[in-house]
PLY file of the C-alpha trace (Angstrom):
ply
format ascii 1.0
element vertex 202
property float x
property float y
property float z
element edge 201
property int vertex1
property int vertex2
end_header
85.06 127.19 151.51
84.68 128.95 148.26
81.53 129.98 146.34
79.94 127.04 143.82
79.35 128.28 140.16
81.28 129.72 137.39
84.49 131.21 137.85
84.56 134.96 137.40
87.19 136.80 134.98
91.01 137.23 136.02
94.37 136.08 134.95
93.86 132.74 136.86
90.77 132.33 134.74
92.44 132.46 131.45
94.95 129.57 132.80
92.05 127.50 133.53
90.40 128.02 130.17
93.51 126.75 128.43
93.91 123.88 130.89
90.55 122.73 130.36
91.34 123.31 126.36
94.15 121.34 126.13
92.22 118.43 128.22
89.52 118.89 125.66
91.93 118.99 122.62
93.67 116.01 123.93
90.59 113.66 124.61
88.39 114.69 121.94
90.45 116.08 118.81
90.36 119.52 117.36
87.21 118.90 114.93
85.07 117.20 117.95
86.02 119.98 120.50
83.68 122.99 121.48
83.83 125.99 122.81
81.05 125.35 125.31
82.59 122.32 126.36
86.19 124.01 127.18
83.78 126.36 129.03
81.84 123.70 130.96
85.10 122.00 131.79
86.87 125.02 133.08
83.68 126.43 135.08
83.31 129.48 133.37
80.79 131.46 131.17
81.35 130.76 127.48
81.23 134.32 126.78
84.72 134.55 128.45
86.35 132.28 125.60
85.42 135.05 123.34
86.62 137.39 125.47
90.12 135.85 125.71
90.61 134.32 122.36
89.51 134.56 118.94
87.52 131.50 118.47
88.53 127.98 118.55
91.46 128.43 116.23
92.83 131.04 118.61
92.46 129.14 121.55
94.07 125.93 119.86
96.79 128.26 118.87
97.15 129.35 122.69
97.14 125.45 123.67
99.70 125.05 121.55
101.31 128.23 121.73
101.59 129.38 118.27
103.05 132.52 117.94
100.84 133.91 115.85
96.83 134.21 115.37
95.48 131.66 112.97
92.36 133.60 111.74
94.19 136.53 110.90
96.83 135.07 109.29
94.24 133.07 107.00
92.24 136.47 106.32
95.82 138.15 105.45
96.48 135.43 102.61
92.99 135.23 101.43
92.89 138.91 101.03
94.55 140.41 97.65
94.96 138.87 94.03
93.66 135.38 94.16
96.95 134.62 91.51
99.27 135.84 94.10
97.54 133.88 97.03
100.38 130.78 96.87
102.94 133.56 97.21
101.23 135.03 100.33
100.82 131.80 101.70
104.44 130.85 101.65
105.74 134.16 102.84
103.29 134.25 105.83
104.41 130.62 106.59
108.11 131.86 106.64
107.64 134.98 108.50
105.99 133.39 111.37
108.32 130.26 111.75
111.63 131.82 110.59
111.49 133.75 114.15
113.86 132.00 116.87
110.51 131.74 118.98
108.60 130.37 115.69
111.40 127.85 115.36
111.68 126.46 118.54
107.43 126.33 118.73
107.59 124.52 115.16
110.21 121.58 117.06
108.06 121.13 119.79
104.84 120.74 117.44
106.48 118.25 115.10
108.01 116.42 117.98
105.14 116.00 119.73
103.22 114.96 116.65
105.38 112.49 115.71
105.42 110.61 119.32
102.10 111.07 120.69
98.91 109.80 118.57
96.81 112.51 120.26
99.10 115.14 119.59
99.33 113.80 115.78
95.37 114.06 115.41
95.00 117.38 116.68
97.83 119.09 114.73
96.38 116.98 111.35
92.89 118.44 112.35
93.57 121.64 112.85
96.44 122.38 110.16
94.31 120.53 107.35
91.06 121.51 108.50
91.25 124.97 110.24
94.56 126.29 107.85
94.35 125.15 104.65
90.50 123.87 103.80
89.23 127.09 105.73
91.43 129.28 103.42
90.39 127.45 100.18
86.97 127.89 101.15
87.57 131.33 101.49
89.50 131.75 97.96
86.95 129.26 96.22
83.93 131.58 97.21
85.81 134.58 95.44
87.23 132.37 92.57
85.22 129.30 91.65
83.37 126.38 93.50
85.12 123.36 94.66
83.61 119.89 95.64
84.26 119.11 99.73
86.48 116.06 98.60
88.44 118.46 96.23
89.28 121.10 99.03
90.05 118.09 101.40
92.87 116.68 98.86
94.12 120.26 98.02
94.53 121.37 101.82
96.06 118.10 102.49
98.88 118.50 99.86
99.10 122.43 100.51
99.62 120.92 104.36
101.94 118.12 102.96
104.30 120.80 101.33
104.54 123.30 104.03
104.98 121.12 107.05
107.38 119.31 105.14
109.60 122.41 104.23
109.31 123.06 107.97
110.53 119.83 109.10
113.52 120.20 106.83
114.45 123.83 107.60
113.52 123.87 111.63
113.64 120.00 112.88
116.28 118.01 110.71
118.27 121.19 109.62
118.96 119.99 105.75
121.96 122.34 104.99
120.28 123.59 101.68
116.59 124.20 103.33
118.55 125.90 106.40
120.73 128.12 104.20
117.77 129.27 102.14
116.91 132.90 102.32
112.88 133.48 102.30
112.64 134.69 99.15
114.19 131.96 97.39
111.58 129.29 99.44
108.87 131.57 98.24
109.86 131.59 94.48
110.33 127.92 94.44
107.03 127.23 96.43
104.79 129.64 95.22
103.85 127.80 91.81
103.26 124.82 93.54
100.99 126.20 96.48
99.32 128.31 93.96
98.28 124.96 92.07
97.12 123.75 95.21
94.87 126.73 96.56
93.28 128.04 93.79
94.51 125.96 90.56
91.93 124.76 88.06
89.71 122.11 89.42
90.61 118.68 88.20
0 1
1 2
2 3
3 4
4 5
5 6
6 7
7 8
8 9
9 10
10 11
11 12
12 13
13 14
14 15
15 16
16 17
17 18
18 19
19 20
20 21
21 22
22 23
23 24
24 25
25 26
26 27
27 28
28 29
29 30
30 31
31 32
32 33
33 34
34 35
35 36
36 37
37 38
38 39
39 40
40 41
41 42
42 43
43 44
44 45
45 46
46 47
47 48
48 49
49 50
50 51
51 52
52 53
53 54
54 55
55 56
56 57
57 58
58 59
59 60
60 61
61 62
62 63
63 64
64 65
65 66
66 67
67 68
68 69
69 70
70 71
71 72
72 73
73 74
74 75
75 76
76 77
77 78
78 79
79 80
80 81
81 82
82 83
83 84
84 85
85 86
86 87
87 88
88 89
89 90
90 91
91 92
92 93
93 94
94 95
95 96
96 97
97 98
98 99
99 100
100 101
101 102
102 103
103 104
104 105
105 106
106 107
107 108
108 109
109 110
110 111
111 112
112 113
113 114
114 115
115 116
116 117
117 118
118 119
119 120
120 121
121 122
122 123
123 124
124 125
125 126
126 127
127 128
128 129
129 130
130 131
131 132
132 133
133 134
134 135
135 136
136 137
137 138
138 139
139 140
140 141
141 142
142 143
143 144
144 145
145 146
146 147
147 148
148 149
149 150
150 151
151 152
152 153
153 154
154 155
155 156
156 157
157 158
158 159
159 160
160 161
161 162
162 163
163 164
164 165
165 166
166 167
167 168
168 169
169 170
170 171
171 172
172 173
173 174
174 175
175 176
176 177
177 178
178 179
179 180
180 181
181 182
182 183
183 184
184 185
185 186
186 187
187 188
188 189
189 190
190 191
191 192
192 193
193 194
194 195
195 196
196 197
197 198
198 199
199 200
200 201
């Protein structure tokens, strides 16, 4: 018989946490899932989640097998001149997803989202809330204060812009989008993203 109680740290523990998180995210969505709930489901001390993962965004990225640390990416985009945040966002997005592994992961994410309601809800909450809303809040603290409603609209527009580009470049493979170099895309995308992320309040 195995001893009852919390599971000790091990390679198997990390896998158990990911499986528990996958079930929690699927049942509750990204916003309603808590790290304590995942730990309880996995039978581990909540401190182990912080040991293995960089908060809830990092754990979610592991569940979805996103080839980057979301928090680290957001911090890198938020840092630097506010006037260049649109360019940094476009450049970072393409750097992550243009790699062969990134393209494959993006295809899986989008195909899952369009065929499963739970996957669509998780991805929507994560992309709009944890990525773009989080980024806009960080920028607005340095630049200007924005109402919560405006942050939500701006985050949704920025997400639509970049997810749309990703779909056309990596999933649908529209020739003009596939053939464009990252620098060409950055030049076109940066002004629009700049307006969404740090433009004047409406």
